[in-house]
C-alpha positions in Angstrom: 19.0 -134.7 -169.2 18.6 -138.5 -169.4 15.1 -139.9 -169.2 16.3 -143.4 -168.3 16.8 -143.6 -164.6 17.3 -146.5 -162.2 17.9 -146.9 -158.5 20.8 -149.1 -157.3 22.4 -150.0 -154.0 25.6 -148.1 -153.2 28.4 -148.9 -150.8 30.8 -146.8 -148.7 33.7 -146.3 -149.3 33.6 -148.1 -152.7 31.1 -145.7 -154.1 32.3 -142.6 -152.2 33.0 -140.6 -155.3 29.5 -141.1 -156.7 27.9 -140.3 -153.4 30.1 -137.2 -153.1 29.0 -136.1 -156.7 25.5 -135.7 -155.3 25.8 -134.8 -151.7 28.4 -132.2 -151.8 26.8 -130.0 -154.6 23.5 -130.2 -152.7 24.5 -129.9 -149.0 27.9 -128.1 -149.1 27.5 -125.8 -152.1 23.7 -125.1 -152.3 22.8 -125.3 -148.6 26.2 -124.2 -147.2 26.4 -127.0 -144.7 29.9 -127.3 -143.2 31.9 -129.7 -145.4 33.5 -131.3 -142.3 30.0 -132.3 -141.1 28.8 -133.9 -144.3 30.5 -137.2 -143.8 30.3 -139.1 -140.5 30.9 -142.5 -139.0 27.4 -143.6 -139.9 28.3 -143.6 -143.7 30.4 -146.7 -143.3 27.6 -148.5 -141.4 24.6 -147.4 -143.5 22.8 -148.8 -146.6 23.1 -146.3 -149.4 21.0 -145.8 -152.5 21.8 -144.0 -155.8 19.7 -143.0 -158.8 21.8 -143.1 -161.9 21.0 -142.0 -165.4 21.6 -144.1 -168.6 25.3 -143.0 -168.6 25.7 -144.3 -165.0 26.1 -140.8 -163.6 24.6 -140.4 -160.1 21.7 -137.9 -159.8 20.2 -138.6 -156.4 21.1 -140.4 -153.2 19.9 -141.3 -149.7 21.0 -143.6 -146.8 19.4 -145.9 -144.2 21.3 -145.9 -141.0 21.5 -148.8 -138.5 19.4 -146.8 -136.0 16.5 -147.0 -138.5 16.8 -143.5 -139.9 16.6 -142.3 -143.5 18.9 -139.4 -144.2 21.2 -137.6 -146.6 18.5 -137.3 -149.1 19.8 -135.3 -152.0 18.8 -134.7 -155.7 20.9 -132.7 -158.2 19.1 -129.5 -159.3 18.5 -130.6 -162.9 16.7 -133.7 -161.8 14.3 -132.2 -159.2 10.7 -132.8 -160.0 11.4 -136.0 -162.0 10.5 -138.5 -159.3 14.0 -139.6 -158.4 13.5 -138.6 -154.8 10.5 -140.9 -154.6 12.6 -143.7 -156.2 15.2 -143.3 -153.4 12.5 -143.3 -150.7 10.7 -146.4 -152.1 14.1 -148.2 -152.3 15.1 -147.4 -148.7 11.7 -148.2 -147.3 11.9 -151.6 -149.0 15.4 -152.1 -147.7 14.2 -151.4 -144.2 11.5 -154.1 -144.6 14.0 -156.7 -145.6 16.1 -155.8 -142.6 13.1 -156.3 -140.3 12.8 -152.8 -139.0 9.5 -152.0 -137.3 9.7 -148.2 -137.7 11.6 -145.5 -139.5 12.5 -142.0 -138.6 14.1 -139.0 -140.4 15.0 -135.4 -139.8 13.2 -133.4 -142.4 13.9 -129.9 -143.5 10.6 -128.1 -142.8 9.9 -127.3 -146.5 10.2 -131.0 -147.3 7.7 -132.3 -144.8 4.9 -132.7 -147.4 7.2 -134.8 -149.6 7.9 -137.2 -146.7 4.3 -137.3 -145.6 3.5 -139.0 -149.0 5.4 -141.9 -147.7 3.6 -142.2 -144.4 5.9 -140.1 -142.2 4.3 -137.9 -139.6 6.0 -134.9 -138.1 6.7 -135.4 -134.4 8.1 -132.9 -132.0 9.1 -129.2 -132.2 11.0 -127.5 -134.9 14.8 -127.2 -134.4 17.8 -125.8 -136.3 20.4 -128.0 -137.9 23.2 -126.4 -140.0 21.2 -123.2 -139.8 18.2 -124.9 -141.5 14.8 -125.5 -139.7 14.0 -129.2 -139.3 11.5 -131.5 -137.7 11.7 -135.1 -136.8 9.3 -137.5 -138.7 8.4 -141.1 -138.0 6.4 -143.9 -139.6 5.8 -147.6 -138.6 6.6 -150.5 -140.8 4.5 -153.6 -140.9 6.3 -156.9 -140.2 7.0 -159.4 -143.0 5.5 -162.8 -142.4 7.1 -166.1 -143.3 5.0 -166.2 -146.5 6.2 -162.7 -147.5 3.0 -160.8 -146.6 3.0 -157.5 -144.7 1.3 -157.9 -141.3 0.0 -155.0 -139.1 -2.1 -154.7 -136.0 -2.3 -150.9 -135.3 -4.1 -148.1 -137.1 -0.9 -146.2 -138.0 0.7 -149.3 -139.5 -2.5 -150.1 -141.4 -2.7 -146.5 -142.8 0.9 -146.4 -144.0 0.5 -149.8 -145.6 -2.6 -148.6 -147.4 -0.6 -145.6 -148.5 2.2 -147.8 -149.8 -0.4 -149.6 -152.0 -1.9 -146.3 -153.2 1.5 -145.1 -154.4 1.8 -148.1 -156.7 -1.7 -147.7 -158.2 -2.0 -146.3 -161.7 -5.7 -145.5 -162.4 -7.9 -147.6 -160.2 -8.5 -148.1 -156.5 -11.1 -150.1 -154.7 -11.9 -149.5 -151.0 -14.3 -151.5 -148.8 -14.8 -150.1 -145.3 -17.5 -150.2 -142.6 -17.5 -146.5 -142.1 -14.6 -144.9 -143.9 -12.4 -145.3 -140.9 -11.0 -141.9 -140.1 -7.8 -143.3 -138.6 -7.0 -144.7 -142.0 -8.5 -142.4 -144.6 -9.1 -139.0 -143.1 -5.6 -137.8 -143.5 -4.1 -135.2 -145.9 -1.4 -137.5 -147.2 -4.0 -140.2 -148.0 -6.2 -137.7 -149.7 -3.3 -136.4 -151.8 -2.5 -140.0 -153.0 -6.2 -140.6 -153.9 -6.4 -137.3 -155.6 -3.4 -138.2 -157.7 -5.1 -141.4 -158.8 -8.4 -139.6 -159.5 -6.6 -137.1 -161.7 -4.5 -139.6 -163.5 -6.3 -139.3 -166.7 -8.6 -141.4 -168.9 -9.8 -144.5 -167.1 -9.3 -143.1 -163.6 -11.7 -144.7 -161.1 -12.0 -144.9 -157.4 -14.7 -147.2 -156.0 -15.7 -147.0 -152.4 -18.0 -149.5 -150.7 -19.2 -148.4 -147.3 -21.8 -149.8 -144.9 -22.4 -146.7 -142.7 -21.4 -143.3 -144.2 -23.1 -141.4 -141.3 -20.0 -140.8 -139.1 -18.0 -139.6 -142.1 -20.7 -137.1 -143.1 -21.1 -135.9 -139.5 -17.4 -135.3 -139.1 -16.5 -133.6 -142.4 -14.4 -136.5 -143.5 -11.8 -135.4 -146.1 -12.5 -138.4 -148.4 -16.2 -137.4 -148.6 -15.1 -133.9 -149.6 -12.8 -135.3 -152.3 -15.6 -137.6 -153.6 -17.8 -134.5 -154.0 -15.1 -132.6 -155.8 -14.2 -135.5 -158.1 -17.7 -137.0 -158.5 -17.0 -138.1 -162.1 -14.3 -140.5 -161.0 -15.1 -141.3 -157.3 -18.2 -143.4 -156.7 -19.5 -144.4 -153.3 -21.9 -147.2 -152.9 -23.6 -148.6 -149.8 -23.1 -152.3 -148.9 -24.8 -154.5 -146.4 -23.1 -157.4 -144.7 -26.4 -159.0 -143.7 -27.4 -159.3 -147.4 -24.0 -159.7 -149.0 -21.8 -162.5 -147.5 -18.8 -161.2 -149.5 -19.0 -157.7 -148.1 -17.3 -158.2 -144.7 -13.6 -157.6 -144.6 -12.2 -154.1 -145.0 -10.0 -154.0 -148.1 -7.9 -151.8 -150.3 -7.2 -152.9 -153.9 -5.1 -151.5 -156.6 -4.9 -152.0 -160.4 -1.2 -153.0 -160.0 -1.3 -156.2 -158.0 -1.6 -154.8 -154.5 -4.1 -155.7 -151.8 -4.8 -155.1 -148.1 -7.3 -157.0 -146.1 -8.6 -156.6 -142.5 -10.8 -159.6 -141.7 -12.7 -157.7 -139.0 -13.4 -154.2 -140.3 -13.8 -152.9 -136.7 -10.2 -153.9 -135.8 -6.8 -153.0 -137.4 -5.2 -156.4 -137.6 -4.6 -157.4 -141.2 -2.3 -158.4 -144.0 -1.3 -156.9 -147.3 0.9 -157.4 -150.4 2.3 -154.8 -152.7 2.5 -157.2 -155.6 0.4 -160.4 -155.5 -1.6 -160.5 -158.8 -3.4 -163.9 -158.3 -4.8 -162.9 -154.9 -5.4 -159.3 -156.1 -7.4 -160.7 -159.1 -9.5 -162.9 -156.8 -10.3 -160.0 -154.4 -11.2 -157.7 -157.3 -13.7 -160.3 -158.5 -15.3 -160.5 -155.0 -15.3 -156.7 -154.7 -16.9 -156.3 -158.1 -19.7 -158.8 -157.1 -20.4 -156.8 -154.0 -20.2 -153.6 -156.0 -23.0 -154.8 -158.3 -25.2 -155.7 -155.3 -24.6 -152.4 -153.6 -26.8 -149.3 -153.8 -25.5 -145.8 -154.7 -24.8 -143.7 -151.6 -26.8 -140.7 -152.6 -26.2 -138.8 -149.4 -22.7 -138.0 -150.5 -23.9 -136.4 -153.7 -26.6 -134.5 -151.9 -24.4 -132.6 -149.5 -23.2 -129.1 -150.3 -19.6 -128.1 -150.0 
């Protein structure tokens, strides 16, 4: 199996044979979906993506329809577990941003819901059958793209999925500054899963959390507090004070891969972000590090018993 994989745009009908080489083995042969239902009028109208190996052979695919839905996600059996599904998802989400979509939806097979949750999708509505397979609808918002190329948001759900988009790009380090570990942003299983992945990423893993008031999180069994207790060697929580530290004001999320998110008023959800802006990211890390040095260890997190 080739280890050199890349994601490319694909076009219907020009790339029909390559799309068929993935979709039909997965949907028609494995899952026994009716062959006559596999191809529809939306294929001609959709943006398609393929992951190909070093020989140019297709191994995974997905599509983005004009009604803002991701679908026909398929990975050949030999390439499952290699990250190619995530490559398709990142590509299609980025495509939706360039098209100016404000939200995305998809119909997920029930067993795949945790996979899509990693990308900010939330199950919505009852379970239903499609081609004799149980499904649920899932949705996620998309931040708008400003004239300067930044991602802008003004609601909690959009702020959360933007933070998750950043977290997926991080390698070993994340910095979070928050007034009270806002539950709408951080107390979610999918967010915890992403942070856990960073915390367990190996040597050099570090998650730094600056918080002004940890009390609400402690009182409400916040999942990030529980994760900090379990991974205490890599997750450190410190207490900042805006009155004493002029740099500790905005709520931020920073990665070690050029990404940043900033909410000027930590009590509101309006803000901006960039997935790859290294100069601004570097400036914000310097400010974060200065606040970190001025902050005190938040001992109440360590003192609690699980």
